[in-house]
Steps between C-alpha positions, in 0.01 A plus 500: 500500500374737771542430867215301649449711810212280608769254600582726793151470647358227721741226603868524417463236229197633319324281243596748226865455594459124466420536132760767441774266619422289194594793279847488654557131432348536152751772414794287613375191317445685174846654514667165569299321232683687227811303595353150525735249342770759427751335734571819697394460865636837612323694226168330572531567872604863444202562273259359759659697784486831316139450391387400850677798654325740261162337563529557876518875436137492390375358831379726780710331768800565721666165446824350626671204334577242770588220256640607167794483265762504776682754713527857377859452380395189306198637312433837334126481571245300697767436760418416860401817683410697186184706524258458213161639406371835388400634842798504738400615850137527382373165385446186709823354635549160343781244505567328169674175412566454132669304227455679166609185317475175695673270256768694313657183361155368407430818305837499324440139392126540428412246769183471708375680813685833487304760696504862608394497866450726800345496844385801698400533863465756774829625638687237700289205383745336255817330619802694380683186391868509402604372159595152621353155453188387683385145563132491404202276559157598370152369431186666369170561679267238644733319741477500882734749672850368558478223240857584391800532731848596381658331802383161372646289218353523151338156525308602814370815336392303194323249725321777692380676184393170343301406810330841508416468131376144540744342254813286512841675507581368153200693363651838591713719276771722649648799318878533542758727338731296278827565681790272609440608861164321491640157406439352847148644519412364156637157592293493822181598316553239231570235761147541635353516150406868508473667160736792436465790263843651451510863393809678360426838662211707627427374849240774564288340230588159645365589844189666360432192288401316821189722515369394158362143468548513122878493546471168695780624731424423865808626686807713440831392658863609489709814517498815289539874543372649825354811332300273270383315810342817639329571168360147484390519864306818424311316225422206731392744770232628264350157426553318828792271428779400740870579483807424712829673425848494656787722389815319389841664535818399319743734677543773761439771243148371439436472873616859539261616229213334684590668828526833319134457406407434864491119486658361818369142518678352199350152550141613527230325300263760363133421459282662237370781721855591605612550142192689383259618768196722511325603182714454192477500123672266257511569128666311215500529122621225269805575288522157338228235495483289814284289728367808677469765230528549126791710386493826307371457145599749231318557176479796268401806700407310817645311793298280735584416862361265761534584869379388839448728799409384849411669827535341843226689688227391259649180358415636156689368198454687173623382161562793269538476123591825333573639155764770463570714198850441376595866540 
């Protein structure tokens, strides 16, 4: 694939670059799909990482990974701080947050909602989040500003969203990761009659599900990975949703990692525009079938993928179905 040098013209995030980001997530999804149901999480993740890294080489960008596979000594490629793209010092300078395989366990077990995802923005516009937990609260578009507030109890947020939607609290459905740490949250939601969709993994897909009425999910609540929080916030930024996030630290080592990345206020609640600001792109390709996207389908000589790509400055959401020759 030749460089798309038109991506260097006009704004930093050119419309051509928007579509080319899909090629990157497609490559990662196809590579991971060969290991669906094989029970090997590490192999599936490694295949996605290697394919995504190669795909970046075909883009005319000077990119820097701000959220990736970990620190340099933890990951051989796509580590935080790594420069990617085929035009170092020449192409547009872009910060990239990525997860080549969001749902490694899902993929290994052939579950639902595994994705290859990335977000791209102008330099300095994505929060360089440490690999710690983040408490998250999110809703899709169409609600008045400030309808959710992470400083308030779950029942108050449910009541506020229900009022804005014009329904009773027991008519809402909240998406929550199925983890022991969420036992109290789940009990509180059930006490007020709120429906709960528990998901085993894949909280990027869980947050994005709030934007699609067909999923019937109204709100996302609970804690998950902070890097995934930034990726999900970038998607919501493109479609006008709302997101609150607060970093959670288990020990001094994690606090030190945050300060190393320039985060001083460890109790800060981040709003959507503080996690992903300015113009940004979000792209995702399904690895396994899910509520958001169909997974990779393989048949003799062909593979099919389904992707979504969004852009904040235009509010455009494109659904991309593609056929790929098996070679």
